[in-house]
C-alpha positions as CSV (number, residue, x, y, z in Angstrom):
1,X,0.0,0.0,0.0
2,X,1.3,3.5,-0.9
3,X,0.3,6.3,1.4
4,X,1.7,9.4,3.1
5,X,1.4,10.9,6.5
6,X,1.1,14.4,7.9
7,X,2.8,15.3,11.2
8,X,3.5,18.5,13.1
9,X,7.0,19.8,13.9
10,X,6.7,18.4,17.5
11,X,5.7,14.9,16.5
12,X,8.0,12.1,17.5
13,X,9.3,10.2,14.5
14,X,10.6,7.2,16.4
15,X,7.5,5.1,15.6
16,X,6.4,6.2,12.2
17,X,5.2,3.4,9.9
18,X,7.2,2.2,6.9
19,X,6.3,4.8,4.3
20,X,8.1,7.3,2.1
21,X,6.4,10.7,2.1
22,X,5.8,12.7,5.3
23,X,4.2,16.1,5.2
24,X,5.1,18.5,7.9
25,X,2.7,21.3,8.9
26,X,3.5,24.9,9.5
27,X,0.4,26.1,11.3
28,X,-0.4,29.8,12.0
29,X,1.9,31.0,14.7
30,X,4.3,28.1,14.2
31,X,8.0,28.4,13.7
32,X,9.3,27.6,10.2
33,X,12.7,26.7,11.8
34,X,11.1,23.9,13.7
35,X,9.4,22.6,10.5
36,X,12.7,22.7,8.6
37,X,14.5,21.0,11.5
38,X,11.9,18.2,11.5
39,X,12.5,17.8,7.8
40,X,16.1,17.3,8.4
41,X,15.4,14.6,11.1
42,X,13.1,12.8,8.6
43,X,15.8,12.7,6.0
44,X,18.3,11.2,8.4
45,X,15.8,8.4,9.0
46,X,15.2,7.8,5.3
47,X,11.9,9.5,4.8
48,X,11.0,12.1,2.1
49,X,9.8,15.1,4.1
50,X,7.4,17.5,2.4
51,X,7.2,20.7,4.5
52,X,4.2,23.0,4.1
53,X,4.8,26.6,2.9
54,X,1.6,28.4,3.8
55,X,1.7,31.8,2.0
56,X,-0.4,33.7,4.5
57,X,1.7,32.5,7.5
58,X,5.0,33.8,6.1
59,X,5.9,37.3,7.1
60,X,8.0,38.5,4.1
61,X,10.3,37.5,1.3
62,X,13.5,37.3,3.4
63,X,11.7,34.9,5.8
64,X,10.6,32.7,2.9
65,X,14.0,32.7,1.4
66,X,15.5,31.6,4.7
67,X,12.9,28.9,5.2
68,X,13.4,27.5,1.7
69,X,17.2,27.6,2.1
70,X,17.1,25.8,5.4
71,X,15.0,23.1,3.9
72,X,17.2,22.7,0.8
73,X,20.4,22.8,2.9
74,X,19.0,19.8,4.9
75,X,18.3,17.9,1.6
76,X,14.6,18.5,1.2
77,X,13.6,17.9,-2.5
78,X,9.8,18.5,-2.3
79,X,7.4,21.2,-0.9
80,X,3.7,21.7,-0.5
81,X,2.9,25.3,-1.3
82,X,-0.5,26.4,0.1
83,X,-2.5,29.6,0.8
84,X,-2.8,28.7,4.5
85,X,-4.8,30.5,7.1
86,X,-7.5,33.1,6.2
87,X,-5.7,36.3,7.2
88,X,-2.2,37.0,6.0
89,X,0.4,38.0,8.7
90,X,2.7,39.5,6.1
91,X,3.1,40.3,2.4
92,X,2.0,37.1,0.9
93,X,-1.7,36.3,0.2
94,X,-1.5,33.3,-2.2
95,X,0.6,30.3,-3.1
96,X,1.2,31.8,-6.5
97,X,3.1,34.7,-4.9
98,X,5.5,32.2,-3.2
99,X,6.1,30.4,-6.5
100,X,6.8,33.7,-8.3
101,X,9.9,34.3,-6.1
102,X,11.7,31.5,-7.8
103,X,13.1,30.1,-4.5
104,X,11.5,26.7,-5.1
105,X,13.6,26.0,-8.2
106,X,14.8,22.4,-8.5
107,X,12.2,21.2,-6.0
108,X,9.1,19.1,-6.7
109,X,6.2,21.2,-5.8
110,X,2.6,20.4,-4.7
111,X,0.2,23.2,-4.8
112,X,-3.0,23.8,-2.9
């Protein structure tokens, strides 16, 4: 059976089932650094982490650039780019705006 799993940055990965893709949330008010760090932990354990990039939860372009860079530096090859919460906390309002930055180049991208 082929399936994926979604976890939060605080979820223990010690007992994850045998699967490949693990989505990692970045909920409103969450810390993108924790999500990027969890992605690095997953890679070390042989998983394919897919961190969320919620447009309306990212403050500005420098923060987005740092988040994407942290993930790429840890070996992340895939991202889920989403609109996210209802009200933007910063300059981005849609997933398209994140994609237009070009920071996701060379990554497999899911869009919602």
